[in-house]
C-alpha positions as CSV (number, residue, x, y, z in Angstrom):
1,M,98.5,118.4,103.5
2,H,100.8,115.4,103.2
3,A,99.8,112.5,105.4
4,S,103.1,112.8,107.3
5,H,102.0,116.2,108.7
6,L,98.7,114.9,110.1
7,A,100.7,111.9,111.4
8,D,102.6,114.4,113.7
9,L,99.4,114.6,115.8
10,S,99.3,110.9,116.5
11,G,99.6,110.3,120.2
12,R,99.8,114.0,121.0
13,T,97.6,115.9,123.4
14,V,95.8,118.9,121.9
15,L,94.1,121.4,124.2
16,V,91.0,122.8,122.6
17,T,89.5,125.8,124.4
18,G,85.8,126.0,123.6
19,G,86.0,122.3,122.8
20,G,82.4,121.7,123.7
21,G,80.9,124.2,121.2
22,L,79.7,123.6,117.7
23,V,83.1,124.2,116.1
24,G,85.1,122.9,119.1
25,S,83.2,119.6,119.2
26,R,83.8,119.0,115.4
27,I,87.5,119.9,116.0
28,T,87.9,117.4,118.8
29,G,86.2,114.7,116.7
30,R,88.7,115.3,113.8
31,L,91.6,115.2,116.2
32,R,90.6,111.8,117.4
33,E,90.4,110.6,113.8
34,A,94.0,111.8,113.4
35,G,95.1,109.8,116.5
36,A,95.4,112.7,118.9
37,R,94.0,113.1,122.4
38,P,91.9,116.2,122.4
39,L,91.5,117.9,125.8
40,A,88.5,120.1,125.7
41,V,88.0,123.0,128.2
42,C,84.6,124.7,128.1
43,T,81.9,126.2,130.2
44,L,79.0,124.4,128.5
45,D,76.7,127.3,129.3
46,A,75.7,128.7,125.9
47,Y,73.0,126.1,125.3
48,P,71.0,123.6,127.4
49,R,73.0,120.6,128.5
50,T,71.0,118.4,126.2
51,V,72.3,120.2,123.2
52,Y,75.9,119.5,124.1
53,R,75.2,115.9,125.0
54,D,72.6,114.8,122.4
55,L,73.5,117.0,119.4
56,F,77.1,117.9,119.8
57,G,78.1,114.6,121.3
58,V,80.0,116.1,124.2
59,D,80.3,113.8,127.3
60,D,80.9,116.0,130.2
61,D,81.7,113.0,132.4
62,S,84.8,112.3,130.2
63,P,88.2,113.0,131.8
64,D,89.0,114.7,128.5
65,V,86.3,117.3,129.0
66,V,87.2,119.9,131.6
67,L,84.5,122.3,132.9
68,G,86.1,125.7,133.4
69,T,86.8,129.1,132.0
70,I,89.8,130.3,130.1
71,E,90.0,133.3,132.6
72,D,91.2,130.8,135.3
73,A,95.0,131.3,135.1
74,A,95.8,128.3,137.3
75,L,93.6,126.0,135.2
76,M,95.1,127.3,131.9
77,R,98.7,126.8,133.2
78,R,97.9,123.2,134.2
79,L,96.1,122.2,131.0
80,V,98.6,123.9,128.7
81,A,101.5,122.2,130.6
82,A,100.0,118.9,129.7
83,S,99.5,119.7,126.0
84,D,101.6,119.4,122.8
85,Y,99.4,121.7,120.8
86,V,96.7,124.3,121.6
87,I,93.7,125.4,119.6
88,H,92.1,128.6,121.0
89,A,88.4,128.5,119.9
90,A,86.7,129.7,123.1
91,A,85.0,133.0,122.7
92,L,81.7,134.9,123.2
93,A,81.2,134.4,119.5
94,D,77.6,135.8,119.1
95,V,78.0,139.2,117.5
96,A,74.6,140.4,118.9
97,A,75.4,139.3,122.4
98,C,78.8,141.0,122.3
99,T,77.1,144.2,121.2
100,R,74.5,144.0,124.0
101,R,77.1,143.0,126.7
102,P,80.5,144.4,125.7
103,M,82.0,143.8,129.1
104,D,81.2,140.1,128.7
105,A,83.0,140.1,125.4
106,I,86.0,141.8,126.9
107,H,86.3,139.2,129.7
108,A,85.8,136.2,127.4
109,N,87.6,137.3,124.2
110,I,90.3,139.6,125.6
111,V,91.1,138.8,129.2
112,G,90.6,135.1,128.6
113,T,92.7,135.1,125.5
114,Q,95.6,136.9,127.4
115,V,95.4,134.3,130.2
116,L,95.7,131.5,127.7
117,L,98.5,133.2,125.7
118,D,100.5,133.8,128.9
119,A,100.2,130.0,129.7
120,V,101.3,129.1,126.2
121,A,104.2,131.5,126.2
122,A,105.4,130.0,129.5
123,S,105.3,126.4,128.2
124,D,108.3,124.7,126.7
125,R,106.1,121.8,125.4
126,V,103.6,123.5,123.1
127,R,104.7,123.1,119.5
128,R,102.1,125.4,118.0
129,C,99.0,127.4,119.1
130,V,96.2,128.0,116.6
131,M,94.2,131.1,117.3
132,V,90.7,131.1,115.9
133,S,89.7,134.5,114.5
134,S,86.9,135.7,112.2
135,A,86.4,137.3,108.9
136,S,84.4,140.0,110.7
137,V,87.7,141.7,111.3
138,Y,87.5,142.9,107.7
139,G,84.2,144.7,108.2
140,N,82.8,146.0,104.9
141,G,86.3,146.6,103.8
142,N,87.4,149.0,101.1
143,P,87.3,147.4,97.7
144,D,90.5,149.2,96.7
145,D,92.2,147.4,99.6
146,Y,91.4,144.0,98.0
147,A,91.9,144.7,94.3
148,T,94.7,142.4,93.1
149,P,96.3,142.5,89.7
150,G,95.1,140.1,87.1
151,G,92.2,139.7,84.7
152,E,90.6,136.9,86.6
153,Y,89.9,139.1,89.7
154,R,88.8,142.1,87.6
155,A,86.3,139.9,85.7
156,M,84.9,138.5,88.9
157,R,84.7,142.0,90.4
158,Q,82.8,143.3,87.3
159,L,80.4,140.3,87.4
160,L,79.6,140.7,91.1
161,E,79.0,144.4,90.7
162,S,76.6,143.7,87.9
163,V,74.7,141.2,90.0
164,Y,74.7,143.0,93.4
165,G,74.8,146.6,92.3
166,R,78.0,147.3,94.3
167,V,81.5,146.1,94.5
168,I,81.8,142.9,96.6
169,P,85.3,142.9,98.2
170,Q,87.4,139.8,98.2
171,F,89.2,139.8,101.5
172,H,93.0,139.2,101.5
173,E,94.9,138.5,104.7
174,D,97.2,141.5,104.4
175,A,94.5,144.1,103.8
176,P,93.7,146.6,106.6
177,L,91.3,145.5,109.2
178,R,88.1,147.5,109.7
179,P,86.1,145.8,112.5
180,M,82.5,147.1,112.8
181,S,81.4,145.4,116.1
182,V,82.6,144.6,119.6
183,Y,83.1,141.0,118.6
184,A,85.1,141.9,115.5
185,N,87.2,144.3,117.5
186,S,88.0,141.7,120.1
187,K,89.1,139.3,117.4
188,A,91.4,141.9,115.8
189,W,93.0,142.5,119.2
190,A,93.4,138.8,119.8
191,E,95.2,138.4,116.5
192,T,97.7,141.1,117.2
193,Q,98.2,140.0,120.8
194,T,98.9,136.4,119.7
195,A,101.7,137.6,117.4
196,L,103.1,139.9,120.1
197,T,103.0,137.4,123.0
198,L,104.1,134.2,121.2
199,G,106.4,135.9,118.7
200,A,108.3,137.3,121.7
201,V,109.2,133.8,123.0
202,G,109.5,132.1,119.6
203,T,106.4,129.8,120.0
204,S,104.9,128.9,116.7
205,Y,101.4,130.1,116.0
206,A,98.8,130.3,113.3
207,I,95.8,132.5,113.0
208,V,92.7,131.1,111.2
209,R,90.1,133.6,110.1
210,Y,86.8,131.7,109.8
211,F,84.3,133.0,107.3
212,S,80.6,132.2,107.9
213,V,80.3,128.9,109.7
214,Y,77.2,126.8,109.1
215,G,76.1,123.1,109.1
216,D,74.8,120.4,111.3
217,P,74.6,120.2,114.3
218,Q,74.3,124.0,114.6
219,V,71.6,125.2,116.9
220,I,70.3,128.8,117.0
221,K,70.3,131.1,120.0
222,K,67.6,133.5,120.9
223,G,68.4,137.1,120.1
224,S,71.2,136.2,117.6
225,H,71.2,137.2,113.9
226,S,74.2,135.0,113.1
227,W,74.1,131.4,111.6
228,V,71.8,132.2,108.8
229,V,71.4,128.6,107.4
230,A,70.3,127.3,110.8
231,W,68.0,130.2,111.4
232,F,66.3,130.0,108.1
233,A,65.9,126.2,108.2
234,A,64.5,126.2,111.7
235,R,62.0,128.9,110.8
236,A,61.1,127.3,107.5
237,S,60.5,123.9,109.2
238,L,57.9,125.6,111.3
239,G,56.3,127.5,108.4
240,L,57.6,130.9,109.7
241,P,58.7,133.5,107.2
242,L,62.4,134.1,106.6
243,H,63.6,137.5,107.7
244,L,65.8,139.1,105.0
245,N,67.6,141.9,106.9
246,G,68.1,144.8,104.6
247,G,66.6,142.8,101.8
248,G,69.1,140.0,102.1
249,H,71.7,141.7,99.9
250,Q,74.6,141.0,102.4
251,V,77.2,138.6,101.1
252,R,78.8,135.8,103.0
253,D,81.4,133.2,102.3
254,L,79.7,130.2,103.9
255,V,82.0,127.4,105.1
256,H,80.7,124.1,106.4
257,V,81.7,123.3,110.0
258,E,83.4,120.1,108.9
259,D,85.6,122.0,106.5
260,I,86.2,124.6,109.3
261,A,87.4,121.7,111.6
262,E,89.6,120.2,108.9
263,A,91.3,123.5,108.2
264,T,91.9,124.2,111.9
265,V,93.4,120.8,112.6
266,R,95.7,121.1,109.5
267,A,96.9,124.5,110.7
268,L,98.4,122.8,113.8
269,T,101.1,121.0,111.9
270,A,101.3,122.5,108.3
271,P,104.9,123.8,108.0
272,R,103.8,126.8,105.8
273,A,101.2,127.8,108.4
274,H,104.0,128.8,110.9
275,N,103.3,132.3,112.1
276,E,100.8,132.9,109.3
277,T,97.3,134.4,109.2
278,V,95.0,132.3,106.9
279,N,91.5,132.8,105.7
280,V,89.3,129.8,106.0
281,G,86.7,130.3,103.3
282,T,85.5,128.9,100.0
283,G,86.3,131.9,97.8
284,E,82.7,131.9,96.7
285,P,80.3,134.8,97.6
286,T,76.7,133.9,98.5
287,S,74.0,136.4,99.3
288,I,71.7,136.0,102.2
289,R,68.8,136.0,99.8
290,R,70.4,133.1,97.9
291,V,70.7,131.2,101.2
292,A,67.0,131.8,101.8
293,E,66.2,130.5,98.3
294,L,68.3,127.3,98.9
295,V,66.4,126.8,102.2
296,A,63.1,127.4,100.5
297,E,63.9,124.6,98.0
298,Q,63.9,122.2,101.0
299,Y,60.7,123.7,102.5
300,P,58.3,124.6,99.6
301,G,55.9,127.4,100.3
302,T,58.4,129.3,102.5
303,R,57.7,133.1,102.6
304,F,60.3,135.9,102.7
305,L,59.9,139.1,104.9
306,E,62.2,142.1,104.4
307,T,63.3,143.5,107.8
308,P,65.7,146.3,108.9
309,M,69.5,145.7,109.1
310,P,70.7,145.0,112.7
311,P,73.6,147.2,114.0
312,G,77.1,145.9,113.3
313,D,75.9,143.6,110.5
314,P,78.5,144.1,107.7
315,L,77.5,144.0,104.0
316,G,80.3,141.5,103.8
317,G,82.5,139.9,101.1
318,Y,84.2,136.7,100.4
319,A,87.6,135.1,101.1
320,S,90.7,135.0,99.0
321,P,91.5,131.3,99.4
322,H,95.0,131.4,97.9
323,R,97.1,131.5,101.1
324,M,94.9,128.8,102.6
325,R,95.4,126.5,99.7
326,S,99.2,127.2,99.8
327,A,99.7,127.0,103.6
328,L,97.4,124.1,104.3
329,D,97.6,122.3,101.0
330,W,93.9,122.0,101.1
331,Q,90.6,123.6,100.2
332,P,86.9,123.2,101.4
333,T,84.9,120.4,99.8
334,I,81.3,121.0,100.8
335,T,79.2,123.4,98.6
336,V,76.6,125.7,100.1
337,A,73.8,123.9,98.2
338,D,74.9,120.5,99.4
339,G,75.5,121.8,103.0
340,T,72.1,123.5,103.2
341,A,70.3,120.3,101.9
342,R,72.2,118.3,104.4
343,Y,71.3,120.6,107.3
344,A,67.6,120.3,106.4
345,R,67.9,116.5,106.4
346,W,69.6,116.6,109.8
347,L,67.0,118.9,111.2
348,A,64.2,116.5,110.1
349,E,66.0,113.8,112.0
350,H,66.6,116.0,115.0
351,P,63.5,118.0,115.6
352,E,64.6,118.7,119.1
353,A,67.2,121.1,117.6
354,V,64.4,123.6,117.0
355,P,64.2,125.4,120.4
356,G,60.9,125.6,122.3
357,W,60.9,129.4,122.2
358,L,60.8,129.4,118.4
359,R,58.0,126.8,118.5
360,A,56.1,129.1,120.8
361,E,56.4,131.9,118.2
362,T,54.7,129.6,115.7
363,A,51.9,128.9,118.1
364,S,51.3,132.7,118.5
365,A,51.7,133.5,114.8
């Protein structure tokens, strides 16, 4: 992006729902660097408070951190009315938790999203709303949906098929959506509803589909099978085996959280992101087994254990990055190898990021 577009944020107030979470806290930090005033609304109930304060750097005493829920219509109207831009990152984003508690997912990801959209639609001040979505909306896809003309794609497809024994789809923004989980379905709904609600009143919006987010200061949650780099590093640091669900043949496009934050902030003001849906991914497929190998390089002697596939865990694919590069004039900069090594270093410096319940598993092993 040209500097002048980022300069549009200087002195502006940006409401960030979910601004206390891993991604939200990185977004608010990037907004401050751009000269904006981020206004974070969050519940701060997904982790112990010490995680938010000591690892994410969230000061809940700050006037710019508002404790509340996006389902509170009066609160959303008040905060949106005070904002020039909105980033909607709040969600029950844990795939396993959404599967276990679908009504919680509906309240957080559907009802809350509608409350926020109504507030944005009623505002004459908001210049653009960026809706955070997920690559999970693609599911396993259908490789024929993603086949694009050109020898480069065909060569890549043949190479991946020879490596993985199956066609690995490259996900393009205009392909049909095939959500396989409650979480993915809620995000597919949110995308459509953003276009319907804001399109009807002429408010600019952008939808960013995050691929697999990883990187410090990510902290694992009990009962979750997401966030594979953090999970593997935490377990390996304790000498526990790494669980390869289904043998670890699933493919992910791993994007460092700093790159995720950068893309999201750029989507606020990039002219070509107006009313667009944009993948945020590297365009590089990485198997879960490869992630395990990268983590094992940081923790010699790490063992692997093959385990069953959890429900709703897609075989996956990787992003087509072309629209992202065009719309945002940018592409991710942190490689998976570098990001994994960086996470291991961060974990060594912050051993408190390994939760007590996982340490207890070590003691009983």
